[in-house]
Backbone as CSV, one residue per row, in Angstrom:
resi,resn,N_x,N_y,N_z,CA_x,CA_y,CA_z,C_x,C_y,C_z
1,MET,7.301,127.259,32.172,7.492,126.044,31.675,6.152,125.046,32.024
2,SER,5.779,124.604,30.839,4.530,123.610,30.953,4.777,122.377,32.082
3,ALA,3.719,121.546,32.105,3.392,120.654,33.056,4.403,119.642,32.481
4,GLN,4.093,119.493,30.970,4.638,118.257,30.432,5.936,118.576,30.200
5,ALA,6.650,119.261,29.799,8.110,119.829,29.944,8.675,119.487,31.412
6,ALA,8.194,120.093,32.361,8.726,119.892,33.647,8.752,118.476,33.988
7,ARG,7.840,117.612,33.561,7.766,116.016,33.745,8.816,115.350,32.966
8,ARG,9.145,116.096,31.872,10.156,115.622,30.867,11.582,115.876,31.612
9,GLN,11.991,116.941,32.225,12.589,117.154,32.841,13.007,116.672,33.938
10,GLY,11.817,116.342,34.521,12.370,115.537,35.986,12.734,114.027,35.302
11,ALA,12.047,113.335,34.505,12.748,112.161,34.406,13.936,112.031,33.864
12,GLU,14.348,113.040,33.014,15.547,113.137,32.383,16.436,113.322,33.776
13,GLN,16.432,114.033,34.609,17.355,114.216,35.759,16.955,113.293,36.801
14,GLY,16.136,112.134,36.860,16.132,110.992,37.537,16.784,110.126,36.975
15,ARG,16.603,110.059,35.811,17.667,109.268,34.817,19.029,109.083,35.029
16,ALA,19.708,110.391,34.976,20.755,110.690,35.330,21.857,110.640,36.721
17,GLU,20.698,110.797,37.505,20.845,110.512,39.122,21.199,108.827,39.297
18,SER,20.437,108.218,38.256,20.245,106.690,38.632,21.388,106.159,37.880
19,GLY,21.852,106.929,36.647,23.041,106.533,36.252,24.236,106.871,36.736
20,ARG,24.358,107.925,37.457,25.561,108.194,38.333,25.463,107.008,39.823
21,ALA,24.348,106.980,40.236,24.156,106.041,41.522,24.871,104.730,40.977
22,ARG,24.583,104.244,40.015,24.569,102.512,39.327,26.342,102.627,38.917
23,GLN,26.805,103.873,38.245,28.293,103.928,38.225,28.954,104.240,39.437
24,GLU,28.659,104.806,40.789,29.318,104.923,41.799,29.272,103.677,42.686
25,GLN,28.123,102.981,42.111,27.796,101.474,43.212,28.932,100.593,42.296
26,SER,28.985,100.340,41.130,30.001,99.658,40.086,31.150,100.085,40.633
27,SER,31.624,101.197,40.834,33.249,101.868,41.222,33.243,101.385,42.499
28,SER,32.382,101.489,43.314,32.893,100.736,44.853,32.859,99.225,44.912
29,ALA,32.610,98.681,43.967,32.476,97.107,43.753,34.186,96.766,43.609
30,LEU,34.849,97.532,42.712,36.281,97.132,41.993,37.272,97.495,43.569
31,LEU,38.026,96.801,43.047,39.223,96.631,44.146,40.596,96.812,43.700
32,SER,41.521,97.471,44.801,42.825,97.816,44.228,43.359,96.422,44.641
33,ILE,45.098,96.643,44.115,45.818,95.663,44.458,45.918,95.190,45.732
34,GLY,45.701,95.815,46.552,46.202,95.644,47.993,45.078,95.152,48.373
35,GLN,43.892,95.234,47.948,42.579,94.843,48.470,42.299,93.132,48.009
36,VAL,43.022,93.047,46.945,42.673,91.930,46.198,43.712,90.909,46.951
37,LEU,44.772,91.320,47.224,46.047,90.635,47.827,45.381,90.142,49.235
38,ALA,44.798,91.084,49.819,43.959,90.715,51.358,43.052,90.043,51.324
39,ARG,42.257,89.829,50.098,41.101,88.799,50.345,41.735,87.784,49.601
40,LEU,43.020,87.191,48.917,43.159,86.203,48.319,44.385,85.331,49.745
41,ALA,44.633,86.315,50.532,45.579,85.954,51.433,45.745,84.572,52.245
42,ASN,44.489,84.414,52.415,44.355,83.152,53.388,44.839,81.792,52.429
43,ASP,44.173,81.684,50.957,44.479,80.725,50.386,45.721,80.941,49.500
44,PHE,46.211,81.848,49.797,47.340,82.246,48.653,48.403,83.302,49.303
45,PRO,48.914,82.795,50.495,49.839,83.643,51.158,51.111,84.128,50.184
46,ASP,51.241,83.366,49.475,52.481,83.783,48.669,52.442,84.713,47.252
47,LEU,51.173,85.102,47.230,50.442,85.743,46.240,51.112,87.289,46.455
48,SER,51.449,88.271,45.102,52.310,89.891,45.292,51.792,90.385,44.333
49,ASN,52.108,91.924,44.537,51.840,92.641,43.567,52.426,92.372,42.396
50,SER,53.173,91.602,41.997,54.606,91.390,40.956,53.507,90.140,40.703
51,LYS,53.212,89.402,41.063,52.419,88.053,40.408,51.307,88.622,39.764
52,LEU,50.674,89.466,40.512,49.034,90.015,39.930,49.764,90.631,38.574
53,ARG,50.441,91.427,38.643,50.953,92.121,37.511,51.568,91.207,36.582
54,PHE,52.215,90.094,36.779,52.758,89.009,35.825,51.538,88.269,34.783
55,LEU,50.844,88.411,35.908,49.483,87.593,35.192,48.635,88.553,34.252
56,GLU,48.737,89.835,34.448,48.288,91.034,33.404,49.018,90.856,32.165
57,GLU,50.167,91.046,32.308,51.211,91.138,31.395,51.165,89.521,30.296
58,GLN,50.532,88.440,30.905,50.783,87.656,30.333,49.191,87.286,29.289
59,GLY,48.359,88.562,29.667,47.133,88.412,29.306,45.907,87.510,29.770
60,LEU,46.287,86.855,30.968,45.224,85.978,31.802,44.306,86.440,32.458
61,VAL,44.500,88.159,33.039,43.608,88.728,33.570,43.596,90.351,33.119
62,SER,42.427,91.035,33.002,42.563,92.176,32.205,41.790,93.160,33.312
63,PRO,42.461,93.707,34.400,41.459,94.382,35.353,41.183,96.282,34.747
64,SER,40.669,96.499,35.010,40.388,97.993,34.414,41.197,99.027,35.102
65,ARG,41.694,100.092,34.496,42.275,101.024,35.067,41.265,102.642,35.382
66,THR,41.734,103.109,36.543,41.301,104.387,36.548,41.840,105.685,35.877
67,GLN,41.551,106.673,35.948,41.933,108.058,35.102,43.732,108.294,35.416
68,SER,43.906,107.868,36.551,45.427,107.973,37.198,46.512,106.673,36.718
69,GLY,45.484,105.531,36.258,46.189,104.469,35.747,46.197,103.621,36.704
70,TYR,45.571,103.480,38.199,45.823,102.372,38.801,44.811,101.056,38.421
71,ARG,45.312,99.938,39.030,44.227,98.793,38.489,43.346,98.914,39.497
72,LYS,42.107,98.476,38.846,41.016,98.283,39.758,40.095,96.656,39.094
73,PHE,40.274,95.789,40.047,39.742,94.266,39.792,38.585,94.116,40.362
74,SER,37.452,93.787,39.423,36.072,93.719,39.675,36.030,91.680,40.381
75,PRO,34.766,91.621,41.192,34.777,90.453,41.436,34.944,89.412,40.385
76,ALA,34.823,89.401,39.154,34.848,88.588,38.032,36.517,88.445,37.611
77,ASP,37.393,89.513,38.031,38.702,89.462,37.712,39.095,88.732,39.144
78,VAL,38.912,89.015,40.417,39.141,88.360,41.271,39.253,86.914,41.286
79,GLU,38.088,86.492,40.894,37.797,85.023,40.809,38.431,84.159,39.666
80,ARG,38.664,85.065,38.644,39.617,84.831,37.541,41.152,84.571,37.978
81,VAL,41.516,85.160,38.984,42.950,84.917,39.529,43.111,83.897,40.361
82,ARG,41.904,83.589,41.275,41.670,82.565,42.023,41.639,80.975,40.961
83,ILE,41.111,80.976,40.247,41.029,80.073,39.645,42.544,79.492,38.956
84,ILE,43.453,80.942,38.566,44.695,80.359,37.994,45.640,80.278,38.979
85,LEU,45.657,80.640,40.034,46.532,80.432,41.278,46.267,79.056,41.657
86,SER,44.598,78.492,41.646,44.629,77.068,42.282,45.110,76.303,40.868
87,MET,44.987,76.591,39.694,45.381,75.326,38.877,46.823,75.465,38.853
88,GLN,47.397,76.379,39.132,49.095,76.166,39.665,49.300,75.505,40.190
89,ARG,48.769,75.779,41.729,49.136,75.300,42.906,48.580,73.802,43.045
90,ASP,47.429,73.475,42.481,46.627,72.267,42.685,47.154,70.982,41.673
91,HIS,47.292,71.843,40.651,47.587,70.826,39.531,48.988,71.147,38.783
92,TYR,49.721,71.855,39.215,51.098,72.254,38.708,51.119,72.464,37.184
93,LEU,50.072,73.636,36.747,50.002,73.578,35.266,50.663,74.946,34.920
94,PRO,51.224,74.720,33.504,51.930,75.780,32.592,50.700,76.721,32.533
95,LEU,51.283,78.051,32.230,50.235,79.411,32.143,49.817,78.896,30.478
96,LYS,50.563,78.484,29.717,50.142,77.864,28.273,48.479,77.205,28.549
97,VAL,48.661,76.197,29.067,47.640,75.328,29.422,46.229,76.058,30.088
98,ILE,46.790,76.923,31.106,45.699,77.761,31.865,45.035,78.604,30.783
99,ARG,46.183,79.288,30.111,45.250,80.166,28.812,44.430,79.444,28.056
100,GLY,44.576,78.250,27.735,43.588,77.798,27.022,42.276,77.162,27.733
101,TYR,42.438,76.985,29.071,41.363,76.498,29.803,40.583,77.717,29.982
102,LEU,41.136,78.837,30.171,40.180,79.923,30.262,39.673,80.725,29.104
103,ALA,40.516,80.340,28.230,39.354,80.634,26.711,38.456,79.830,26.593
104,ASP,38.161,78.684,26.998,37.411,77.725,26.700,36.383,77.988,27.794
105,LEU,36.544,78.706,28.933,35.183,79.188,30.106,34.709,80.322,29.326
106,ASP,35.774,81.441,28.959,35.019,82.551,28.302,34.182,82.305,27.202
107,ALA,34.258,81.041,26.273,33.686,80.745,25.102,32.182,80.130,25.659
108,GLY,32.316,79.776,27.021,30.858,79.527,27.545,31.035,77.886,27.856
109,ARG,32.051,77.308,27.341,32.195,75.876,27.626,32.127,75.482,28.864
110,SER,32.393,74.326,29.469,32.863,73.708,30.568,33.785,72.541,30.434
111,PRO,35.041,73.025,30.373,35.975,72.019,29.856,36.300,71.374,31.082
112,ALA,36.897,70.080,31.085,37.728,69.605,31.776,38.994,70.229,32.493
113,MET,39.028,69.944,33.801,40.377,70.590,34.130,41.841,69.793,33.566
114,PRO,42.596,70.093,32.875,43.782,69.851,32.524,44.334,68.838,33.645
115,GLY,44.726,67.552,33.236,45.423,66.627,34.498,44.691,66.524,35.663
116,ALA,43.029,66.465,35.322,41.996,65.899,36.287,41.268,65.316,35.651
117,THR,40.222,64.465,36.045,39.226,63.648,35.288,37.792,64.861,35.819
118,GLY,36.828,64.316,34.954,35.646,64.993,35.228,35.617,66.624,34.523
119,THR,34.374,67.374,34.811,34.594,68.424,34.355,34.372,69.377,35.855
120,VAL,34.263,70.757,35.459,34.380,71.684,36.697,33.701,72.912,36.064
121,SER,32.927,73.204,37.221,31.927,74.574,36.652,33.212,75.724,36.462
122,THR,32.630,76.655,36.165,33.188,78.118,35.831,33.754,78.752,36.880
123,ILE,33.544,78.379,37.950,34.085,78.786,39.381,34.538,77.998,40.019
124,ILE,35.683,77.746,40.307,36.745,76.947,41.351,36.346,77.630,42.646
125,PRO,35.854,76.944,43.761,35.418,77.605,44.722,36.922,77.527,45.622
126,PRO,36.916,78.440,46.630,38.045,78.916,47.362,38.608,77.796,48.233
127,GLY,39.622,77.549,48.255,39.988,76.114,49.173,39.589,76.259,50.823
128,ARG,38.768,75.565,51.389,38.606,75.348,52.602,39.439,75.680,53.781
129,ARG,39.245,76.155,54.938,40.214,75.947,55.972,39.939,75.024,57.061
130,TYR,40.828,74.012,57.718,39.966,73.411,58.666,40.741,72.960,59.733
131,GLY,39.836,72.942,60.937,40.677,72.570,62.188,40.866,71.483,62.277
132,ARG,41.328,71.144,63.366,42.174,69.896,63.769,41.059,68.693,63.811
133,GLU,39.931,69.463,64.804,38.873,68.020,65.114,38.052,68.089,63.617
134,GLU,37.843,69.120,62.584,37.068,68.923,61.518,37.885,68.201,60.822
135,ILE,39.156,67.770,60.738,39.876,67.011,59.853,39.987,65.665,60.511
136,ILE,39.887,65.345,61.683,39.738,64.339,62.243,38.130,63.497,61.653
137,THR,37.218,64.407,61.811,35.883,63.960,61.793,35.722,63.795,60.207
138,GLU,36.366,64.625,59.326,35.955,64.227,57.602,36.338,63.395,57.400
139,THR,37.430,62.688,57.792,38.559,61.594,57.315,38.114,60.556,57.946
140,GLY,37.853,60.680,59.281,37.599,59.362,59.629,39.047,59.014,60.742
141,ALA,39.838,59.836,60.857,40.764,59.255,61.572,40.589,59.594,63.029
142,THR,41.811,58.893,63.895,41.628,58.898,65.403,42.854,60.109,65.591
143,ALA,42.907,60.673,66.731,43.478,61.482,67.273,45.127,61.074,67.311
144,ALA,45.013,60.057,67.497,46.334,59.283,67.814,46.985,58.954,66.431
145,LEU,46.163,58.756,65.167,46.615,58.774,63.942,47.325,59.979,63.172
146,PHE,46.289,61.079,63.854,46.660,62.353,63.202,47.937,63.123,63.912
147,ASN,48.198,62.394,65.404,49.648,63.035,66.189,50.548,62.322,65.414
148,GLU,50.657,60.885,65.159,51.503,60.420,64.322,51.750,60.752,63.044
149,ALA,50.900,61.251,62.468,51.299,62.236,61.207,52.410,63.359,60.980
150,ILE,51.837,63.908,62.182,52.814,65.150,62.974,54.272,64.620,63.043
151,SER,54.026,63.513,64.333,55.365,62.985,64.524,56.347,62.564,63.314
152,ALA,55.847,61.996,62.309,56.521,61.701,60.830,56.712,62.762,59.937
153,SER,56.559,63.973,60.167,56.650,65.053,59.364,55.930,64.883,58.283
154,LEU,54.807,64.326,58.373,54.048,64.131,57.272,53.030,65.412,57.357
155,ILE,52.593,65.932,58.339,51.640,67.139,58.407,52.486,68.157,59.311
156,THR,52.299,69.336,59.017,52.982,70.561,59.736,51.844,70.770,60.580
157,PRO,52.114,71.004,62.332,50.947,71.358,62.997,50.927,73.038,62.862
158,SER,49.604,73.120,63.063,49.010,74.546,62.675,47.684,74.784,63.274
159,GLU,47.184,75.965,63.323,46.143,76.262,63.827,44.989,75.582,62.915
160,THR,45.244,75.788,61.687,44.262,75.343,60.499,45.368,74.536,59.376
161,TYR,44.189,74.001,58.776,44.648,72.799,57.654,44.019,73.158,56.451
162,THR,44.754,72.948,54.936,44.386,72.995,54.006,43.575,71.570,53.402
163,ASP,43.006,71.649,52.294,42.310,70.501,51.604,43.701,69.253,51.379
164,ASP,44.920,70.009,51.141,45.876,69.026,50.783,46.092,68.333,51.975
165,THR,46.273,69.001,53.272,46.015,68.203,54.686,45.050,67.079,54.570
166,LEU,43.790,67.546,54.168,42.701,66.692,54.131,43.036,65.305,53.329
167,GLU,43.391,65.451,52.425,43.785,64.605,51.440,44.755,63.526,52.485
168,VAL,45.644,64.107,52.422,46.768,63.274,53.204,46.162,62.347,54.151
169,VAL,45.572,63.140,55.047,45.115,62.447,56.754,43.971,61.338,55.960
170,ARG,43.171,61.679,55.068,42.483,60.793,54.234,43.074,59.442,53.776
171,SER,44.275,59.613,53.174,44.934,58.598,52.480,45.676,57.792,53.614
172,LEU,46.039,58.554,54.944,46.621,57.752,55.810,45.944,56.830,56.603
173,VAL,44.662,57.276,56.497,43.355,56.235,57.120,43.607,55.105,56.026
174,ALA,43.184,55.207,54.763,43.093,54.088,53.887,44.536,53.232,54.027
175,LEU,45.694,54.007,54.345,47.048,52.994,54.235,46.916,52.463,55.496
176,LYS,46.168,52.820,56.627,46.509,52.040,57.763,45.700,50.710,58.065
177,ARG,44.630,51.160,56.955,43.757,49.359,57.127,44.319,48.694,56.330
178,CYS,45.614,48.980,55.451,46.529,47.895,54.460,47.909,47.869,55.894
179,GLY,47.622,48.247,56.847,48.971,47.779,57.681,50.118,49.188,57.493
180,ILE,49.949,49.971,56.869,50.993,50.728,56.755,50.607,52.155,57.474
181,GLU,51.739,52.404,58.386,51.632,53.107,59.429,52.213,54.607,59.307
182,PRO,51.825,55.942,59.528,52.425,56.912,59.220,54.173,56.948,59.253
183,ARG,54.623,55.970,60.875,55.796,55.842,61.025,56.663,55.161,59.571
184,HIS,56.066,54.340,59.369,56.641,53.850,57.601,56.936,54.987,56.805
185,LEU,56.357,56.159,56.891,56.549,56.864,55.881,57.457,58.346,56.185
186,ARG,58.014,57.886,57.285,59.211,58.965,57.504,60.221,59.189,56.409
187,GLY,60.330,58.593,55.670,61.452,59.167,54.756,60.882,59.763,53.708
188,TYR,59.497,59.815,53.600,58.765,61.097,52.098,58.992,62.302,52.596
189,ARG,59.373,62.547,53.856,59.653,64.273,53.927,61.046,64.231,53.605
190,ALA,62.079,63.719,53.877,63.237,63.775,53.444,62.979,63.589,51.949
191,THR,62.512,62.756,51.138,62.203,62.463,49.628,61.995,63.908,49.457
192,ALA,60.645,64.757,50.053,60.083,65.871,49.244,61.294,67.053,49.681
193,GLU,62.239,66.676,50.287,63.022,68.179,50.539,63.980,67.687,49.770
194,ARG,64.532,66.627,49.366,65.748,66.770,48.303,64.970,66.774,46.947
195,GLU,63.506,66.798,46.678,63.118,67.369,45.374,62.904,68.823,45.464
196,VAL,62.709,69.322,46.521,62.632,70.855,46.453,64.463,71.582,46.407
197,SER,65.033,70.807,46.943,66.611,71.289,46.560,67.161,71.161,45.174
198,LEU,66.380,70.029,44.534,66.693,69.916,43.103,66.260,71.057,42.340
199,ILE,65.058,71.063,42.753,63.971,72.529,42.136,64.762,73.928,42.139
200,GLU,65.045,74.062,43.300,65.708,75.176,43.587,67.328,75.221,43.192
201,SER,67.843,74.373,42.721,68.869,74.323,41.916,68.547,74.930,40.081
202,ALA,67.508,74.007,39.966,67.297,74.527,38.570,66.804,75.793,38.288
203,LEU,66.182,76.198,39.336,65.629,77.830,38.984,67.104,78.395,39.711
204,LEU,67.758,78.314,40.021,69.117,79.496,40.310,69.270,80.492,39.578
205,PRO,69.721,80.070,38.034,69.683,81.279,37.087,68.667,82.173,37.302
206,ILE,67.462,81.550,37.271,66.266,82.806,37.260,66.001,83.527,38.801
207,SER,66.578,82.842,39.613,66.242,83.509,41.014,67.184,84.630,40.987
208,ARG,68.112,84.260,40.481,69.423,85.512,40.887,68.871,86.686,40.469
209,ARG,68.045,86.737,39.547,67.433,88.256,38.881,66.099,88.713,39.592
210,ASP,66.613,89.763,39.994,65.987,90.502,41.189,64.890,91.542,40.483
211,ASP,63.933,90.598,39.882,62.714,91.500,38.847,61.774,90.780,39.206
212,ALA,60.263,91.462,39.016,58.864,90.900,39.171,58.845,89.802,38.553
213,ALA,59.171,90.191,36.950,58.818,89.042,35.772,59.735,87.524,36.032
214,SER,61.028,87.748,37.093,61.799,86.627,36.835,61.169,85.591,38.313
215,ARG,60.764,86.523,39.070,60.055,86.075,40.251,58.865,85.426,39.758
216,ALA,58.045,85.500,39.224,56.867,85.077,38.861,57.361,83.850,37.961
217,ARG,58.179,84.207,36.693,58.684,82.856,35.992,59.393,81.746,37.303
218,ALA,59.875,82.038,38.065,60.335,81.259,38.768,59.011,80.358,39.512
219,ALA,58.405,81.106,40.000,56.935,80.337,40.678,56.231,79.376,40.107
220,GLU,56.206,80.126,38.521,55.668,79.144,37.722,55.941,77.918,37.184
221,LEU,57.526,78.104,37.178,58.482,77.087,36.810,58.450,76.019,37.925
222,SER,58.417,76.208,39.102,58.652,75.616,40.043,57.607,74.163,40.075
223,GLY,56.452,75.080,40.015,55.232,74.089,39.914,55.110,73.315,38.861
224,GLU,55.812,73.574,37.494,55.731,72.614,36.480,56.791,71.765,36.672
225,ILE,57.679,71.969,37.374,58.945,71.141,37.392,58.179,69.945,38.599
226,ALA,57.652,70.159,39.733,57.179,69.601,40.707,56.239,68.620,39.831
227,GLY,55.411,69.250,38.831,54.301,68.021,38.209,55.158,67.096,37.496
228,ARG,56.327,67.329,36.913,57.100,66.196,36.076,57.614,65.383,37.178
229,LEU,58.360,65.867,38.087,58.927,64.544,39.015,57.784,63.656,39.876
230,ASP,56.412,64.396,39.732,55.248,63.712,39.998,54.933,62.604,39.031
231,VAL,55.137,62.849,37.998,54.907,61.853,36.840,55.898,60.864,36.773
232,ILE,56.912,61.156,36.960,58.191,59.916,37.004,57.906,59.531,37.952
233,ARG,57.624,59.434,39.318,57.536,59.075,40.373,56.406,58.046,40.237
234,ALA,55.378,58.552,40.001,54.605,57.670,39.687,54.210,56.501,38.717
235,SER,55.562,57.074,37.707,55.664,55.638,36.607,56.824,54.772,37.223
236,LEU,57.616,55.048,38.050,58.627,54.435,38.717,57.863,53.365,39.731
237,VAL,56.700,53.950,40.442,55.890,53.067,41.520,55.392,52.104,40.604
238,ARG,54.817,52.255,39.376,53.677,51.588,38.898,54.809,50.559,37.963
239,SER,55.605,50.982,37.637,56.658,49.882,36.884,57.554,48.899,38.229
240,ALA,57.525,49.008,39.114,57.943,48.290,40.293,56.651,47.226,40.650
241,LEU,55.633,48.136,40.650,54.965,47.112,41.218,54.138,46.272,39.817
242,GLY,54.557,46.625,38.562,54.436,45.761,37.472,55.287,44.622,37.901
243,ARG,56.606,44.657,38.129,57.231,43.751,38.320,57.387,42.388,39.757
244,LEU,56.392,43.438,40.675,56.252,42.537,41.629,54.839,41.440,41.313
245,THR,54.087,41.756,40.669,52.927,41.261,40.264,52.954,40.220,39.270
246,SER,54.075,40.101,38.464,54.444,39.635,36.969,54.875,38.173,37.615
């Protein structure tokens, strides 16, 4: 074999090895369903295999498949799932609205978050977890106010807290400046529990079906109903305020 032929063969062999290495590296970055659940468990503890499969059936996420048929999720797939779940949890949005939002992202646009103001980036950051002292520091609350919020059942005591808790405490700080204490809001827990009972009753026909699609549909519908109840509550408050100031 000539030197030129040997160099050409060596180059081809090097490219083949490099291609195999890139393929192996790409494959190692893919996650199984179990790994995806573990990665998202802190932010979405109710996420399940059936929920992920339901999102795939609805065309919202498209993981790749191995030759054996196992689903494999790329980092982009995982982030897409995070976006979907965040929109359901934080904005109570139905899948139809979420699908349209994702279509805009896929087209390279930066759409406004449905039901929110302003625009968002193409990646919604994962929710933070806060310790008690972090919540107090971030909101300017006092330890006494935080304890009062727990006593009034406005906050459930925990090792760590979510962005929801942060916003609740921030609101309590602002309300305290107006003379409204956590103890004045004790009835809000009972109101929330009555709404949950109402939602459970509405979902009873679906929840009786013990299959993955029905459970996923119930989870989606519960968020949608909660969002509608929020709209009605806010409207009633605004109407009452209108009478008060007229």
